[in-house]
C-alpha positions as a Python dict, from the first residue, in 0.01 Angstrom:
ca = {
    (1, 'M'): (0, 0, 0),
    (2, 'K'): (151, 270, -221),
    (3, 'F'): (-71, 493, -433),
    (4, 'S'): (115, 385, -751),
    (5, 'K'): (-2, 28, -688),
    (6, 'L'): (-366, 132, -646),
    (7, 'L'): (-384, 329, -971),
    (8, 'P'): (-232, 201, -1298),
    (9, 'F'): (-120, 548, -1405),
    (10, 'G'): (104, 604, -1101),
    (11, 'K'): (477, 660, -1157),
    (12, 'P'): (700, 349, -1125),
    (13, 'S'): (912, 309, -813),
    (14, 'Q'): (1200, 147, -1006),
    (15, 'L'): (1300, 195, -1366),
    (16, 'L'): (1541, 16, -1600),
    (17, 'V'): (1711, 277, -1821),
    (18, 'C'): (1908, 149, -2121),
    (19, 'E'): (2120, 327, -2382),
    (20, 'T'): (2260, 196, -2710),
    (21, 'D'): (2482, 341, -2980),
    (22, 'G'): (2395, 55, -3217),
    (23, 'F'): (2697, -157, -3123),
    (24, 'S'): (2675, -184, -2744),
    (25, 'L'): (2412, -165, -2471),
    (26, 'R'): (2428, -8, -2125),
    (27, 'G'): (2167, -39, -1855),
    (28, 'A'): (2102, 84, -1503),
    (29, 'V'): (1822, 24, -1255),
    (30, 'L'): (1729, 359, -1100),
    (31, 'V'): (1498, 447, -814),
    (32, 'R'): (1354, 785, -720),
    (33, 'S'): (1468, 928, -388),
    (34, 'G'): (1324, 1271, -315),
    (35, 'T'): (1443, 1507, -587),
    (36, 'Q'): (1722, 1273, -702),
    (37, 'V'): (1754, 935, -870),
    (38, 'V'): (1975, 664, -725),
    (39, 'V'): (2147, 385, -915),
    (40, 'L'): (2079, 39, -770),
    (41, 'H'): (2238, -181, -1038),
    (42, 'Q'): (2423, -119, -1363),
    (43, 'A'): (2590, -320, -1639),
    (44, 'K'): (2730, -286, -1991),
    (45, 'I'): (2718, -537, -2279),
    (46, 'E'): (2934, -529, -2594),
    (47, 'Q'): (2700, -704, -2837),
    (48, 'V'): (2583, -599, -3183),
    (49, 'D'): (2267, -810, -3194),
    (50, 'M'): (2041, -612, -2962),
    (51, 'A'): (1805, -904, -2895),
    (52, 'D'): (2096, -1099, -2741),
    (53, 'A'): (2231, -782, -2580),
    (54, 'V'): (1906, -716, -2392),
    (55, 'A'): (1897, -1074, -2266),
    (56, 'D'): (2263, -1058, -2155),
    (57, 'L'): (2213, -716, -1991),
    (58, 'I'): (1913, -827, -1785),
    (59, 'A'): (2096, -1144, -1685),
    (60, 'A'): (2394, -935, -1569),
    (61, 'L'): (2166, -702, -1370),
    (62, 'K'): (1996, -999, -1205),
    (63, 'N'): (2335, -1140, -1110),
    (64, 'D'): (2402, -803, -946),
    (65, 'G'): (2090, -845, -731),
    (66, 'W'): (1807, -704, -942),
    (67, 'H'): (1478, -898, -928),
    (68, 'G'): (1376, -814, -1285),
    (69, 'G'): (1037, -713, -1428),
    (70, 'G'): (888, -365, -1413),
    (71, 'S'): (921, -86, -1668),
    (72, 'A'): (1208, 34, -1887),
    (73, 'V'): (1303, 317, -2121),
    (74, 'L'): (1566, 312, -2395),
    (75, 'L'): (1786, 584, -2547),
    (76, 'S'): (1863, 512, -2913),
    (77, 'P'): (2025, 712, -3194),
    (78, 'A'): (1744, 587, -3420),
    (79, 'V'): (1509, 836, -3250),
    (80, 'L'): (1506, 1181, -3410),
    (81, 'S'): (1471, 1487, -3187),
    (82, 'T'): (1391, 1817, -3359),
    (83, 'L'): (1212, 2149, -3321),
    (84, 'V'): (911, 2218, -3544),
    (85, 'E'): (699, 2530, -3577),
    (86, 'L'): (323, 2471, -3562),
    (87, 'P'): (24, 2709, -3556),
    (88, 'V'): (-94, 2544, -3234),
    (89, 'N'): (-120, 2735, -2908),
    (90, 'P'): (-29, 2506, -2613),
    (91, 'K'): (-302, 2675, -2409),
    (92, 'K'): (-556, 2573, -2673),
    (93, 'P'): (-444, 2221, -2766),
    (94, 'R'): (-577, 2042, -3068),
    (95, 'P'): (-738, 1696, -3046),
    (96, 'L'): (-478, 1423, -3009),
    (97, 'Q'): (-535, 1269, -3352),
    (98, 'Q'): (-524, 1606, -3529),
    (99, 'M'): (-205, 1700, -3346),
    (100, 'M'): (-51, 1369, -3445),
    (101, 'E'): (-121, 1436, -3814),
    (102, 'L'): (30, 1787, -3794),
    (103, 'V'): (345, 1661, -3626),
    (104, 'R'): (389, 1366, -3863),
    (105, 'W'): (355, 1595, -4163),
    (106, 'E'): (644, 1807, -4036),
    (107, 'V'): (884, 1535, -3916),
    (108, 'E'): (838, 1263, -4176),
    (109, 'P'): (1090, 1409, -4428),
    (110, 'L'): (1329, 1491, -4142),
    (111, 'L'): (1317, 1131, -4019),
    (112, 'M'): (1385, 1001, -4369),
    (113, 'Q'): (1691, 1227, -4388),
    (114, 'H'): (1793, 1116, -4038),
    (115, 'M'): (1789, 749, -4143),
    (116, 'T'): (2051, 811, -4413),
    (117, 'R'): (2304, 829, -4127),
    (118, 'W'): (2265, 454, -4082),
    (119, 'S'): (2384, 346, -4424),
    (120, 'V'): (2649, 75, -4424),
    (121, 'G'): (2913, 322, -4540),
    (122, 'H'): (2842, 569, -4260),
    (123, 'L'): (2849, 291, -4000),
    (124, 'L'): (3178, 147, -4128),
    (125, 'V'): (3340, 490, -4118),
    (126, 'G'): (3183, 574, -3781),
    (127, 'Q'): (3322, 257, -3624),
    (128, 'G'): (3667, 329, -3765),
    (129, 'Y'): (3669, 21, -3989),
    (130, 'M'): (3753, 231, -4294),
    (131, 'T'): (3846, 590, -4376),
    (132, 'E'): (3635, 850, -4552),
    (133, 'E'): (3872, 836, -4851),
    (134, 'Q'): (3814, 461, -4881),
    (135, 'A'): (3440, 507, -4854),
    (136, 'Q'): (3448, 773, -5126),
    (137, 'A'): (3651, 541, -5350),
    (138, 'V'): (3393, 265, -5306),
    (139, 'M'): (3108, 502, -5392),
    (140, 'D'): (3295, 621, -5703),
    (141, 'L'): (3329, 261, -5820),
    (142, 'Q'): (2960, 196, -5750),
    (143, 'Q'): (2862, 495, -5963),
    (144, 'G'): (3098, 402, -6247),
    (145, 'K'): (3325, 703, -6201),
    (146, 'P'): (3693, 686, -6305),
    (147, 'N'): (3938, 608, -6026),
    (148, 'K'): (4311, 597, -5980),
    (149, 'A'): (4321, 221, -5918),
    (150, 'G'): (4191, 88, -6246),
    (151, 'G'): (4032, 355, -6463),
    (152, 'L'): (3701, 308, -6634),
    (153, 'A'): (3748, -67, -6675),
    (154, 'L'): (3760, -120, -6299),
    (155, 'S'): (3466, 118, -6251),
    (156, 'D'): (3256, -80, -6497),
    (157, 'K'): (3345, -403, -6321),
    (158, 'F'): (3239, -285, -5975),
    (159, 'S'): (2948, -56, -6063),
    (160, 'L'): (2607, -136, -5915),
    (161, 'R'): (2764, -361, -5649),
    (162, 'R'): (2661, -335, -5285),
    (163, 'F'): (2879, -106, -5077),
    (164, 'G'): (2981, -358, -4812),
    (165, 'D'): (3061, -640, -5056),
    (166, 'L'): (3265, -406, -5271),
    (167, 'A'): (3457, -265, -4973),
    (168, 'E'): (3540, -616, -4858),
    (169, 'E'): (3654, -724, -5204),
    (170, 'L'): (3882, -422, -5226),
    (171, 'G'): (4039, -522, -4895),
    (172, 'Y'): (3925, -216, -4700),
    (173, 'I'): (3725, -413, -4439),
    (174, 'K'): (3682, -764, -4307),
    (175, 'R'): (3368, -972, -4339),
    (176, 'S'): (3324, -971, -3959),
    (177, 'Q'): (3329, -591, -3956),
    (178, 'L'): (3070, -578, -4235),
    (179, 'N'): (2845, -829, -4057),
    (180, 'A'): (2866, -624, -3737),
    (181, 'C'): (2755, -309, -3917),
    (182, 'L'): (2475, -489, -4101),
    (183, 'T'): (2346, -632, -3774),
    (184, 'G'): (2367, -294, -3604),
    (185, 'Q'): (2187, -133, -3897),
    (186, 'E'): (1883, -357, -3836),
    (187, 'W'): (1831, -186, -3497),
    (188, 'L'): (1883, 168, -3630),
    (189, 'K'): (1693, 174, -3957),
    (190, 'S'): (1351, 60, -4078),
    (191, 'D'): (1167, 82, -4408),
    (192, 'D'): (831, 124, -4235),
    (193, 'E'): (655, 444, -4343),
    (194, 'T'): (445, 468, -4025),
    (195, 'I'): (607, 669, -3747),
    (196, 'E'): (530, 727, -3381),
    (197, 'C'): (582, 1071, -3229),
    (198, 'G'): (595, 1248, -2897),
    (199, 'W'): (595, 1625, -2847),
    (200, 'A'): (616, 1903, -2592),
    (201, 'A'): (548, 2276, -2631),
    (202, 'Q'): (846, 2513, -2599),
    (203, 'G'): (743, 2870, -2666),
    (204, 'P'): (614, 3119, -2923),
    (205, 'V'): (813, 3196, -3237),
    (206, 'E'): (921, 3557, -3209),
    (207, 'D'): (889, 3667, -3572),
    (208, 'I'): (575, 3463, -3662),
    (209, 'P'): (266, 3557, -3458),
    (210, 'G'): (41, 3263, -3369),
    (211, 'T'): (318, 3008, -3426),
    (212, 'F'): (482, 2806, -3149),
    (213, 'S'): (789, 2586, -3128),
    (214, 'W'): (735, 2221, -3036),
    (215, 'L'): (1004, 1970, -2940),
    (216, 'V'): (928, 1646, -3125),
    (217, 'S'): (1081, 1299, -3096),
    (218, 'C'): (993, 1039, -3358),
    (219, 'V'): (1090, 689, -3470),
    (220, 'N'): (962, 423, -3709),
    (221, 'K'): (674, 233, -3554),
    (222, 'S'): (802, -111, -3661),
    (223, 'L'): (1139, -42, -3497),
    (224, 'L'): (968, 72, -3176),
    (225, 'Q'): (753, -241, -3173),
    (226, 'R'): (1060, -457, -3228),
    (227, 'W'): (1227, -313, -2918),
    (228, 'I'): (905, -359, -2719),
    (229, 'D'): (892, -725, -2817),
    (230, 'V'): (1258, -783, -2722),
    (231, 'F'): (1208, -639, -2372),
    (232, 'A'): (874, -822, -2334),
    (233, 'R'): (1050, -1154, -2391),
    (234, 'Q'): (1260, -1075, -2083),
    (235, 'G'): (956, -988, -1872),
    (236, 'V'): (1013, -609, -1891),
    (237, 'K'): (768, -351, -2031),
    (238, 'L'): (937, -92, -2251),
    (239, 'K'): (747, 233, -2193),
    (240, 'S'): (924, 473, -2430),
    (241, 'L'): (1213, 530, -2667),
    (242, 'Y'): (1418, 847, -2612),
    (243, 'P'): (1668, 1018, -2843),
    (244, 'L'): (2031, 949, -2767),
    (245, 'T'): (2099, 1324, -2743),
    (246, 'G'): (1919, 1600, -2555),
    (247, 'C'): (1791, 1418, -2246),
    (248, 'S'): (2065, 1566, -2026),
    (249, 'T'): (1883, 1903, -2029),
    (250, 'T'): (1648, 1777, -1756),
    (251, 'L'): (1944, 1774, -1515),
    (252, 'L'): (1958, 2156, -1518),
    (253, 'P'): (1732, 2379, -1310),
    (254, 'K'): (1519, 2629, -1497),
    (255, 'N'): (1699, 2955, -1560),
    (256, 'P'): (1502, 3267, -1661),
    (257, 'S'): (1794, 3386, -1874),
    (258, 'S'): (1945, 3232, -2186),
    (259, 'E'): (2204, 2952, -2167),
    (260, 'L'): (2377, 2705, -2399),
    (261, 'I'): (2415, 2328, -2356),
    (262, 'L'): (2668, 2118, -2549),
    (263, 'E'): (2623, 1742, -2521),
    (264, 'S'): (2929, 1558, -2652),
    (265, 'H'): (2919, 1204, -2790),
    (266, 'R'): (3169, 1010, -2994),
    (267, 'G'): (3186, 1178, -3335),
    (268, 'M'): (2887, 1398, -3256),
    (269, 'T'): (2788, 1706, -3057),
    (270, 'Y'): (2433, 1814, -2979),
    (271, 'G'): (2389, 2184, -2901),
    (272, 'M'): (2087, 2366, -2756),
    (273, 'R'): (1997, 2715, -2650),
    (274, 'L'): (1759, 2738, -2357),
    (275, 'H'): (1556, 3051, -2292),
    (276, 'A'): (1346, 3073, -1976),
    (277, 'G'): (1389, 2699, -1928),
    (278, 'R'): (1264, 2606, -2275),
    (279, 'I'): (1449, 2500, -2588),
    (280, 'A'): (1473, 2787, -2835),
    (281, 'E'): (1730, 2641, -3078),
    (282, 'Q'): (1911, 2311, -3135),
    (283, 'R'): (2185, 2192, -3368),
    (284, 'Q'): (2360, 1861, -3416),
    (285, 'Y'): (2701, 1812, -3575),
    (286, 'L'): (2840, 1477, -3695),
    (287, 'N'): (3201, 1416, -3792),
    (288, 'V'): (3381, 1101, -3679),
    (289, 'T'): (3716, 1227, -3807),
    (290, 'K'): (3728, 1532, -3577),
    (291, 'T'): (3805, 1552, -3208),
    (292, 'P'): (3532, 1626, -2951),
    (293, 'L'): (3685, 1971, -2899),
    (294, 'E'): (3664, 2058, -3269),
    (295, 'I'): (3302, 1948, -3299),
    (296, 'C'): (3202, 2132, -2980),
    (297, 'L'): (3363, 2452, -3105),
    (298, 'E'): (3185, 2424, -3440),
    (299, 'N'): (2852, 2373, -3266),
    (300, 'Y'): (2914, 2663, -3027),
    (301, 'H'): (2990, 2901, -3314),
    (302, 'A'): (2686, 2773, -3509),
    (303, 'L'): (2467, 2865, -3212),
    (304, 'H'): (2623, 3214, -3209),
    (305, 'G'): (2698, 3196, -2841),
    (306, 'A'): (2728, 3533, -2668),
    (307, 'P'): (3014, 3597, -2422),
    (308, 'N'): (2771, 3647, -2132),
    (309, 'E'): (2570, 3330, -2199),
    (310, 'P'): (2637, 3044, -1955),
    (311, 'V'): (2767, 2731, -2129),
    (312, 'W'): (2702, 2383, -1990),
    (313, 'L'): (2886, 2071, -2104),
    (314, 'A'): (2749, 1717, -2081),
    (315, 'C'): (3030, 1474, -2156),
    (316, 'W'): (3054, 1111, -2051),
    (317, 'H'): (3265, 910, -2293),
    (318, 'D'): (3578, 1129, -2255),
    (319, 'D'): (3743, 1333, -1980),
    (320, 'A'): (3478, 1602, -1929),
    (321, 'H'): (3706, 1823, -1717),
    (322, 'A'): (3982, 1820, -1980),
    (323, 'L'): (3736, 1903, -2258),
    (324, 'A'): (3582, 2186, -2053),
    (325, 'Q'): (3926, 2330, -1978),
    (326, 'E'): (4023, 2326, -2346),
    (327, 'M'): (3699, 2506, -2437),
    (328, 'R'): (3766, 2769, -2171),
    (329, 'Q'): (4109, 2836, -2318),
    (330, 'M'): (3988, 2843, -2679),
    (331, 'L'): (3672, 3052, -2624),
    (332, 'E'): (3780, 3249, -2316),
    (333, 'I'): (3446, 3181, -2151),
    (334, 'E'): (3332, 2988, -1846),
    (335, 'V'): (3216, 2632, -1916),
    (336, 'E'): (3032, 2439, -1645),
    (337, 'I'): (3001, 2059, -1642),
    (338, 'I'): (2659, 1898, -1593),
    (339, 'T'): (2692, 1661, -1301),
    (340, 'D'): (2467, 1426, -1108),
    (341, 'P'): (2543, 1164, -840),
    (342, 'A'): (2380, 894, -1056),
    (343, 'I'): (2621, 943, -1349),
    (344, 'G'): (2871, 656, -1349),
    (345, 'T'): (3062, 405, -1558),
    (346, 'A'): (2747, 259, -1715),
    (347, 'C'): (2502, 545, -1659),
    (348, 'S'): (2536, 850, -1886),
    (349, 'P'): (2390, 1199, -1830),
    (350, 'G'): (2129, 1122, -2096),
    (351, 'M'): (2019, 807, -1912),
    (352, 'V'): (1980, 1000, -1587),
    (353, 'G'): (1788, 1276, -1769),
    (354, 'A'): (1555, 1025, -1934),
    (355, 'A'): (1495, 861, -1595),
    (356, 'R'): (1404, 1198, -1440),
    (357, 'H'): (1159, 1258, -1725),
    (358, 'A'): (1005, 911, -1685),
    (359, 'F'): (978, 959, -1307),
    (360, 'G'): (791, 1287, -1363),
    (361, 'F'): (1047, 1541, -1238),
    (362, 'A'): (1024, 1909, -1332),
    (363, 'G'): (1146, 2002, -1679),
    (364, 'D'): (939, 1747, -1868),
    (365, 'E'): (902, 1983, -2164),
    (366, 'R'): (1278, 1975, -2234),
    (367, 'C'): (1284, 1600, -2300),
    (368, 'V'): (1038, 1396, -2506),
    (369, 'G'): (1001, 1020, -2536),
    (370, 'V'): (814, 814, -2793),
    (371, 'R'): (563, 555, -2674),
    (372, 'N'): (368, 300, -2872),
    (373, 'G'): (36, 455, -2973),
    (374, 'G'): (155, 814, -2938),
    (375, 'P'): (133, 1052, -2640),
    (376, 'L'): (-119, 986, -2367),
    (377, 'P'): (-428, 1210, -2368),
    (378, 'P'): (-480, 1458, -2081),
    (379, 'L'): (-559, 1304, -1742),
    (380, 'P'): (-936, 1373, -1756),
    (381, 'Q'): (-955, 1191, -2091),
    (382, 'R'): (-759, 880, -1992),
    (383, 'I'): (-952, 559, -1952),
    (384, 'E'): (-784, 466, -1626),
    (385, 'V'): (-863, 807, -1473),
    (386, 'R'): (-1225, 786, -1583),
    (387, 'G'): (-1237, 432, -1449),
    (388, 'A'): (-1106, 545, -1111),
    (389, 'A'): (-1361, 831, -1100),
    (390, 'L'): (-1638, 590, -1193),
    (391, 'A'): (-1524, 353, -918),
    (392, 'V'): (-1543, 635, -662),
    (393, 'V'): (-1892, 730, -780),
    (394, 'L'): (-2001, 368, -760),
    (395, 'L'): (-1863, 333, -407),
    (396, 'L'): (-2052, 643, -295),
    (397, 'S'): (-2369, 519, -461),
    (398, 'I'): (-2331, 180, -295),
    (399, 'G'): (-2281, 344, 44),
    (400, 'A'): (-2593, 557, 4),
    (401, 'S'): (-2789, 253, -106),
    (402, 'E'): (-2672, 56, 197),
    (403, 'V'): (-2797, 328, 433),
    (404, 'S'): (-3131, 344, 257),
    (405, 'L'): (-3168, -33, 268),
    (406, 'M'): (-3093, -49, 639),
    (407, 'V'): (-3366, 208, 708),
    (408, 'R'): (-3620, 17, 503),
    (409, 'K'): (-3519, -322, 636),
    (410, 'S'): (-3702, -281, 966),
    (411, 'S'): (-4032, -186, 797),
    (412, 'V'): (-4003, -472, 550),
    (413, 'E'): (-3949, -732, 821),
    (414, 'T'): (-4277, -635, 996),
    (415, 'H'): (-4473, -731, 684),
    (416, 'K'): (-4270, -1043, 609),
    (417, 'Q'): (-4463, -1282, 834),
    (418, 'D'): (-4803, -1178, 696),
    (419, 'V'): (-4675, -1210, 339),
    (420, 'D'): (-4528, -1555, 413),
    (421, 'S'): (-4862, -1690, 536),
    (422, 'R'): (-5045, -1560, 230),
    (423, 'W'): (-4773, -1686, 3),
    (424, 'K'): (-4826, -2045, 110),
    (425, 'V'): (-5184, -2033, -21),
    (426, 'V'): (-5075, -1867, -344),
    (427, 'D'): (-4789, -2113, -384),
    (428, 'E'): (-5016, -2418, -374),
    (429, 'A'): (-5249, -2266, -635),
    (430, 'T'): (-4952, -2170, -850),
    (431, 'K'): (-4820, -2526, -848),
    (432, 'R'): (-5151, -2662, -977),
    (433, 'I'): (-5168, -2398, -1251),
    (434, 'N'): (-4806, -2456, -1355),
    (435, 'A'): (-4870, -2828, -1390),
    (436, 'Q'): (-5158, -2761, -1629),
    (437, 'I'): (-4951, -2504, -1825),
    (438, 'Q'): (-4665, -2750, -1868),
    (439, 'E'): (-4903, -3012, -2009),
    (440, 'I'): (-5040, -2758, -2259),
    (441, 'E'): (-4689, -2650, -2360),
    (442, 'K'): (-4586, -3010, -2428),
    (443, 'R'): (-4882, -3053, -2660),
    (444, 'K'): (-4797, -2725, -2841),
    (445, 'Q'): (-4436, -2831, -2890),
    (446, 'A'): (-4541, -3170, -3032),
    (447, 'L'): (-4777, -2997, -3278),
    (448, 'A'): (-4510, -2741, -3382),
    (449, 'Q'): (-4258, -3020, -3441),
    (450, 'K'): (-4499, -3202, -3669),
    (451, 'K'): (-4558, -2881, -3869),
    (452, 'A'): (-4183, -2821, -3901),
    (453, 'D'): (-4123, -3178, -4022),
    (454, 'L'): (-4397, -3138, -4282),
    (455, 'A'): (-4251, -2805, -4406),
    (456, 'H'): (-3905, -2962, -4426),
    (457, 'L'): (-4033, -3250, -4638),
    (458, 'E'): (-4212, -3007, -4871),
    (459, 'A'): (-3893, -2798, -4914),
    (460, 'M'): (-3683, -3106, -4989),
    (461, 'L'): (-3937, -3228, -5242),
    (462, 'D'): (-3941, -2888, -5418),
    (463, 'F'): (-3560, -2875, -5426),
    (464, 'Y'): (-3511, -3220, -5575),
    (465, 'S'): (-3800, -3185, -5822),
    (466, 'N'): (-3738, -2827, -5949),
    (467, 'A'): (-3430, -2634, -5827),
    (468, 'A'): (-3164, -2904, -5859),
    (469, 'P'): (-3251, -3013, -6219),
    (470, 'Q'): (-3274, -2649, -6337),
    (471, 'R'): (-2937, -2564, -6180),
    (472, 'T'): (-2770, -2869, -6335),
    (473, 'A'): (-2916, -2792, -6676),
    (474, 'L'): (-2794, -2430, -6659),
    (475, 'V'): (-2435, -2529, -6569),
    (476, 'Q'): (-2430, -2794, -6844),
    (477, 'G'): (-2565, -2540, -7087),
    (478, 'V'): (-2289, -2287, -7004),
    (479, 'L'): (-2021, -2553, -7053),
    (480, 'G'): (-2182, -2657, -7383),
    (481, 'V'): (-2181, -2296, -7501),
    (482, 'L'): (-1808, -2271, -7428),
    (483, 'Q'): (-1740, -2584, -7638),
    (484, 'T'): (-1908, -2428, -7940),
    (485, 'A'): (-1783, -2069, -7896),
    (486, 'V'): (-1415, -2132, -7822),
    (487, 'T'): (-1185, -2138, -8126),
    (488, 'D'): (-817, -2214, -8169),
    (489, 'E'): (-737, -1847, -8112),
    (490, 'V'): (-903, -1833, -7767),
    (491, 'I'): (-808, -1997, -7436),
    (492, 'I'): (-1044, -2018, -7138),
    (493, 'V'): (-845, -1921, -6827),
    (494, 'A'): (-1110, -1946, -6555),
    (495, 'I'): (-1485, -1958, -6500),
    (496, 'D'): (-1648, -1927, -6161),
    (497, 'E'): (-1962, -1798, -5997),
    (498, 'T'): (-1947, -1425, -5933),
    (499, 'S'): (-2153, -1463, -5613),
    (500, 'K'): (-1869, -1661, -5456),
    (501, 'R'): (-1600, -1408, -5540),
    (502, 'G'): (-1593, -1216, -5213),
    (503, 'N'): (-1346, -960, -5337),
    (504, 'T'): (-1522, -882, -5666),
    (505, 'V'): (-1574, -508, -5715),
    (506, 'P'): (-1911, -432, -5886),
    (507, 'A'): (-1871, -271, -6228),
    (508, 'P'): (-2033, 69, -6291),
    (509, 'I'): (-2398, 34, -6397),
    (510, 'S'): (-2479, 177, -6741),
    (511, 'P'): (-2796, 388, -6793),
    (512, 'S'): (-2962, 103, -6983),
    (513, 'E'): (-2888, -142, -6703),
    (514, 'A'): (-3017, 103, -6446),
    (515, 'Q'): (-3358, 117, -6625),
    (516, 'D'): (-3375, -264, -6642),
    (517, 'K'): (-3608, -375, -6360),
    (518, 'R'): (-3489, -737, -6375),
    (519, 'V'): (-3252, -877, -6116),
    (520, 'E'): (-2970, -1129, -6141),
    (521, 'V'): (-3041, -1477, -6009),
    (522, 'E'): (-2741, -1654, -6165),
    (523, 'S'): (-2399, -1512, -6254),
    (524, 'F'): (-2080, -1664, -6393),
    (525, 'H'): (-1747, -1482, -6432),
    (526, 'L'): (-1553, -1584, -6742),
    (527, 'D'): (-1182, -1503, -6787),
    (528, 'A'): (-1021, -1590, -7125),
    (529, 'W'): (-722, -1498, -7340),
    (530, 'A'): (-716, -1436, -7713),
    (531, 'I'): (-422, -1416, -7950),
    (532, 'S'): (-559, -1100, -8113),
    (533, 'E'): (-811, -828, -8038),
    (534, 'A'): (-1024, -937, -8333),
    (535, 'A'): (-1039, -1291, -8197),
    (536, 'A'): (-1136, -1152, -7857),
    (537, 'Q'): (-1421, -942, -8000),
    (538, 'T'): (-1537, -1237, -8215),
    (539, 'F'): (-1539, -1459, -7908),
    (540, 'I'): (-1757, -1209, -7719),
    (541, 'Q'): (-2002, -1188, -8011),
    (542, 'K'): (-2024, -1567, -8039),
    (543, 'M'): (-2090, -1597, -7668),
    (544, 'K'): (-2375, -1343, -7692),
    (545, 'E'): (-2542, -1548, -7965),
    (546, 'A'): (-2476, -1886, -7801),
    (547, 'I'): (-2613, -1801, -7456),
    (548, 'A'): (-2932, -1634, -7576),
    (549, 'P'): (-3134, -1963, -7583),
    (550, 'W'): (-3041, -2013, -7218),
    (551, 'Q'): (-3191, -1675, -7123),
    (552, 'L'): (-2840, -1549, -7033),
    (553, 'E'): (-2687, -1211, -7113),
    (554, 'I'): (-2332, -1079, -7119),
    (555, 'R'): (-2243, -797, -6880),
    (556, 'D'): (-1916, -613, -6804),
    (557, 'A'): (-1729, -742, -7110),
    (558, 'H'): (-1373, -604, -7127),
    (559, 'V'): (-1079, -663, -7361),
    (560, 'T'): (-736, -562, -7234),
    (561, 'S'): (-380, -616, -7352),
    (562, 'R'): (-225, -892, -7142),
    (563, 'A'): (49, -1153, -7165),
    (564, 'G'): (-79, -1507, -7203),
    (565, 'P'): (73, -1855, -7185),
    (566, 'L'): (450, -1868, -7237),
    (567, 'N'): (447, -1486, -7203),
    (568, 'L'): (291, -1448, -7549),
    (569, 'D'): (144, -1109, -7627),
    (570, 'G'): (-233, -1114, -7652),
    (571, 'F'): (-554, -981, -7510),
    (572, 'G'): (-739, -1073, -7195),
    (573, 'V'): (-1117, -1113, -7216),
    (574, 'S'): (-1334, -1069, -6906),
    (575, 'M'): (-1713, -1093, -6895),
    (576, 'R'): (-2005, -1195, -6678),
    (577, 'L'): (-2281, -1434, -6790),
    (578, 'V'): (-2594, -1339, -6598),
    (579, 'K'): (-2948, -1471, -6587),
    (580, 'L'): (-3213, -1206, -6523),
    (581, 'V'): (-3561, -1260, -6380),
    (582, 'Q'): (-3847, -1014, -6340),
    (583, 'T'): (-3894, -881, -5987),
    (584, 'D'): (-4244, -1030, -5959),
    (585, 'R'): (-4095, -1377, -6024),
    (586, 'I'): (-3838, -1316, -5750),
    (587, 'S'): (-4116, -1223, -5508),
    (588, 'Q'): (-4294, -1548, -5585),
    (589, 'L'): (-3977, -1750, -5522),
    (590, 'Q'): (-3912, -1567, -5195),
    (591, 'Q'): (-4267, -1628, -5073),
    (592, 'K'): (-4230, -1992, -5158),
    (593, 'A'): (-3901, -2012, -4967),
    (594, 'V'): (-4065, -1846, -4663),
    (595, 'R'): (-4346, -2102, -4666),
    (596, 'S'): (-4084, -2376, -4675),
}
């Protein structure tokens, strides 16, 4: 049996790696073989609804011979990857929860800015359904700006309309194209404020002592949970979400010198500078209207690449060799292509890099995934590791106990026969004593039952003779007070017992109430509405006078401006009617209840 099957924290033997751009889904089943990963099965699904796409992808992989199940990771453009500077030394790590708060504080505004890429307008332009000029025209109409088509009149007509509906009405897009982008947007954007993060230390910041760079990946927690649920319905456990860009860095060996990596995607290029095998700088450029060569050149110049710095190119959707050759001619530098035997028609460099990271290859710090619940604690702090250590200790203890018991067994057996003979005598005496004890216990139980029945009858008699009539009289008295105190200018909204309002927040106690040694035994919450503030104050005063004969007092009376029936302006009245009893009387009632 393999070690990974004995311990739950072992690395998986097979892994399903998926990648989506929001409008399609690719997947490959990879297995670790030495220092490489090997593709066993792969498939690609053109489907906007990712729930259906995952089901179709797994069905296609099973048709190719995969047995299903196991673990999976997913690369998604919804995951943000960025560098943050934190005053945290990797050699002196902070507690996991404290580190999580520091990272979230830094990346939360960046993730909010990242999500603006998934607006309907950006998606329509990114998919080529409309041009940037058309998108700008729609936004001008939304904002009420003048336009060449119809002037201010047309702007007023279309202002405050939704982007997609307006673009369709103007004839720029079709309804099917809009629906595709709206469906894709659901898997790229979430309004959830809670985010999950993963991080890895990179290196110290040169010009800020005590500050270190950390590579962070983050995504909305609700979106992560949605993906987990979709894979779970297919019998697959989604371990982590990875960013769509940056995972290909794990395919490179560590180089002590500085080097640049350009990862080209459709309409986007992700650039990084590695120093001593760690990420020192990263930049991402988006422009769907420019060619891959133009975006790569812009990113290279933004990174201020030096002539002697090696440049690596990760390109999968286009001809990587042609793009590398064009860059060599334009920049007059040597450009190497990142290659791996596992890269194929449905397996990108990023997917292979994410698989290497999930399998635990070297270079883990250059790629970061996001798992539900945040990063795992160090091995000594993990529950499964502590459980395994405890199991080993228990096994050793059991072994030592077995040896000790075997040694003592022989001496115990020599005394067993003598003890057995004596036990027979003791056993007969014990049986006679137990029979007498059982008879005594039966008589005690019968006597206790009679006492309990008598106490129950006394309690019922006291309730029906005293408590029930007093309670009924008090409720009738409160209702009678309301009949006399309510005028035509006051409406009773609700009256209920405060003790039954589980969510009632106690009002602040005034100094006079704090000195009052009486306690509340009855309490009613009254909610009313008055047509004027004077009527509300008059109602409160009348209630104070009317409830006095019933030994009730008004507490927590409030008058606030509030809309009433038919949205009429008025004032809300809130008060509590309480009955107070001296503490010595309460003690008497409690002692009586205990006797019952």
